[in-house]
Every structure is written in structure tokens, then in C-alpha cells.
N, C-alpha and C positions, 0 to 999 in steps of 0.2 A: 247470297249463296253462290258457290262456284259450280258451274256446269261445264264438264269437259267431254268432248266427243272426238272420235277418231276422224280426221279430215284427210281426204285423198283428192287427187286432181280430178277435175270434172271429166277429162278425156278418159282417165282410167276407169271411172265409174261407168261410163258408156260402154267401154270394152268389156268390163266385168259383167254388166247386164247381158250383153250379147252372148258371152261365153257361158254364163251360168244359168241363163234363162230367168234371171231375176236379180235384184240388187244385192250386192255383198255389203251388208251393213253390220256395224257393231258400235257400241258406244258405252260411255261411262258417265254416270251421274254422281256428282259429289255435292253433298249438302253440308255446309259448315255453319249455317244459321246466322250469317252476318248480314243478310239482306232478305227481302221478302220475295215470294213467288209461289206458283202452284195453286191448287184449288182447295186444299184443306186449310181451314181458317182456325186461328186460336180464339180464345174467349173475347179478345178485343177486336176481332175481325182481321188480324194480320195474317197474310198467307205464309204458311210454315215451310213451303218447299215441297211438301208431299202433295200428291194429286188424287189419290184414291183410298178408299177403305176396303179392307178384305171383305169379299162377299159373305153375307151371313152375319155381319156385325154392324153395330152403329145405327140401327134403324131408329132408335129413340133419340139420337144425339142431334141437336140443332146445328145449323150451318156454322155458327160461332161455337166452337167446342171449348167448353169451360175447363176441360181437363188439360188444355194446352196453353202455354204462354211462351211466345217467341221473344227472346232477348237478343236483339242484334248487336247490342253493345258488348255483351259477354260472348256472343257467338254460341249460344246454347238454346235448345228447345226444352223448357221446363215441362215435364210430364207428370201430372197428378194421377194417382191410381184411379181406375174405373172398375166397377164391380163385374163379376162374371167368372165363369170357369169353362174353359174349352173342353175339359174332361167331363163330359156330361152335357155340354152346350147350354149351361145355365146363364141366363141374363145376357145372351149374346147381343140383344138390341141395345144394351147399355154399355157394351164393351167398345172402347176406342182403339181399333187396330188399324193404324195408318201406314200408307206406303205408296208405292207406284206400281204400274204394270210394267213387266219386263219387256212387253212388246214395244213400249215407247223407246227402248234402246235397241230395237231390231230383233228381238227374240221371236222365233216362230215355232219353237218346240225342241229342236234338235241341238241347239248350240249349248256350249258350256257357259257358265256364269259364276260370278263371285258376289256375295253380299256381305258387307261389313258394317258393324255398328259399334260405336264407342259411347259408353255411359260413364258419367263422372258424378262425384258427390253422392255416392250411394249411401243411404242411411245405414247405421249399424242396427244391432238387435237388442238394444238396452231397454226399449219400451215396446209396447204392443204395436206402435205405429211403425212397422217395418215393411219392407217390400215383400209381397207374396211371390210375384213373378215379374221379371222384366226381361224381355226377350227380343230377338230378331226372328223373323219368320219367312218362310217361302211356302206358297200354297195357292190352290185354286179357290178355296173357300175355308170357312171355319171348320168344316168337316173333312178337309183334305189338305193337310199341311204338315210341315216339320217346323219346330221351333226350338230355340236354344238360348240360354242365358243363365239367369240365376233364379233359384227358388228358395224360399225360406221355410224351414221345417220347425222352428222353435215353437210356434203357436200350436203345433200339432203333436208335440212330444211331451213326455212326463217332465215335471219340474226337476231341474238339475241337469238336463241334457244341454250340451253346449254347441251343437252344430248350428250354424247360422245361415248366411247367404251362400248357398252352395251352387256350383256350376252344374248344369244339367242339359240334356237334350231329349226330345221325345217326338214321336210321330202321332198324328191324329188322322185316322182313316175310317170315318164313320162318326158316331156320336161320342166316342170315348178315345182316350189316349192309349197308346200301345208302345211296348219296348222302351220304357223310360230308362235313362242312363243317369244315375246319381253317384254320390259317394266319392270322397277322397280329395276334394279340392274346393276350399271355400274361396269366395270372391271378396275382394277388399273394397275399398271406396271407389275404385275405378274398374271397368270391365270392358274387354274387347271381345266381340263375337264375330265369327266368320263361318258362313255356310256357303259351300261351293259344290259345283259339279264340274269335274275336269276329266276329259276323255270318257265321259259317262259315269265316272266314279264319284260318289258323294263323299264329302268331308264336312265335319262339324267340329269347330274349335271354340272353346271358351278360355280366354287368356292363354291361348296356345296349347291347351290340353284337350285331348280327344274326348268329344262328348257325342259321337255318333250313337243313335239308339241301338240297344243291344238286348238280346234275350235275357241276359242277367243284368240287374241294375248296377252292379259294380263293374260292368264291362268285361267280365271274364267269359261271357258266352259268345254267341254268334252275332256279328254286326247285322243291324236291320236298317239298311239305307231306305229312304222313301221312294222305292222304285215305282210305286203307284203314281208318282208325279211325273214319271219320265215321258208319258204320252200326252201330258197336258201342254197345250200350246198357248195357254192364257194364264200364266203364273203371275202372282202378286208377291212383292217382297216389301217388308216393312218392319215396324217395331210396335211393341205393346207393353204397357205397364198395367198389371192386373191385380186387383185385390180379391183373391179367391175366397178368403174367409169373410170379406165384407165387414171387417171389424176395426178398421182404423184408417187414418188419413196420412198419406205420405206422398213424397214427390221425389223425382230424380231428374237429372239433366242429361239430355242426349247431346253429346258434343260433336259428333260427326256421323254421317251415314253415307255409304258408298255402294253403288251397284254397277257391275260391269257385265256386258254380254260379249262373248268371244265368237268370231265367225267359225263356221265348220272348217276342218282342215282342208277339204277339197276346195272350198271357196277361197281360203287363204292362198292356196297354190295358184288358182286361177287369177286371183287379184294381183299376185306378184307378177304373173305374166302380163296382165293388163297394164300395170304400172310401168313395168320395164318397156313395154311397147310404146306407152305414152311418152316416156322419157326419150326413147330412141327417136321417135317421130319429131319431138320438139328440138332436141339438141344434137341429134345425129351422133350419139355416143356409140351406137352399135354399128359395126362395120360388116 
């Protein structure tokens, strides 16, 4: 897997620490699943690149998680469905919600960030063995989070309905979901998810389409960003494949996962001063 972090001169770091009262840090983690690493193991004991489980989930899952299968040759993480439903907190101990702590990338609570996930080879809805939900998430626990991705409605509709893997976004603040955003855009065999906070403003995209939770399921109401997460200094980001109905077996491939933490604007300005000072000191570019 490829891990990329922002690198700056040691002298500039020292200056920034002195100016800001603490380190100016930010980083990016990119997982392309072409090598092993991290603490979350697949069914064979191979390290998947992820390091943590979302608090409140996975209590019954052994160290070697049978729902995961890392294929470094193809560069994918195969994810089998796990039972449970975040809406009602059913079977959370059996739910495999894997990810990382944003603090590992320098997050302390105030910074902006971007989380991206790409799923491929998504099953269709021609049999009952179809995805119920596959999502990317940002949250502090199973009862405090936002998630977005695809949800399948076919098993819950009358015979003859055709809506299948549909893009959605939803908040969970407590034991139940709130402000779900559905309708209008089906997901194909591949899906890109992006959850971000930029300048304090939340954005949720599924295949480039707005899926920020809303008072109306079709998005015609008032947006409901997860502002309840804004004061959380210990956020987790990751992915989940969930069989809400617990009625079939399916799998999907995670092709790429990326998380980036951005320094606060004031820190960036101070860092620029520090870097400029370091360059002047070393090369005497400043007169």
C-alpha cells in the first residue's frame, strides 16, 4: 500500500512549533491494497492497511476477520457482508466497520479533511444476494457518525419495483438514523464516495452527486450536515459492507481508500513564514 505524507524541512518544523505553540502537521494516507500493513487483519492474517474499528462495532469479530480478504495481486480488499443495522444499532458486535483514526494524520478537531473510497465489481440486483449497504463513514462511534454510499431497496419493495443500488447519505446521532438522503441516482458496478469538511462546511458526494443528509429524502428540503461531529477531536474514518436484512451472502471489492487532513489556515500561514525563514537562512535568498 502507498502512504504519502506532507514533508517539510526540519528547520521549518522547529520554527512553526515555536510560532504556533505546537506542531503544524497534516498528512494523507492512501491505501491501494498492493501490500500489507496496519493492525486490521483479514481472514488469513494478512494486514489490510486499516488500523482501527469504529467504536461500538466488531466486539464479536476475531483478530482474523473472515469478512475480509486482501488480494495484493489485484490490489483490492475483498469485503464480504457482515450482519447488523446502524439504524437501531442491531448486531453491532458482529458488524465489521474498519478504518483509521484521523488523529494519526494530525487531526486534533478543528482541521478540514477529505475521505474518499472507491468500490468496484458491485453486484447487481438480479438475485437476493445483493448489497444492502456499502459505505464510507466519518464518526466517533456507531451512534455518532455520517455515512454515504449505496443502499439497496429491492428486497424491501413490492414485486415489480426496479430501483436497485441507490446512492444515499445519512446521519446517525443516537441509536437511529436521521435526515436520510435517497432517490434519483442509481450506482453502477463501480462507485466513488467522498465525505469532506472544507472551511467548516460539510460535503457528501456519491459518484459526484450531492448526498448530504436532508430534511427531505429527495434533497428538496434543508441540508442537515453532521455538525454534531464538529466538536469531536477523535474521529474515525473508514468503510463498511453491511447486510441489514441478513438474508444473503455477497461481496464487493474496495479498490482504493484515501484520507487527508489539512492544516488550519492560520497554521498554514505561519508554516509559510517558517519555511521561508528556513530557506532564507540556508540559501540567503532573502535580502
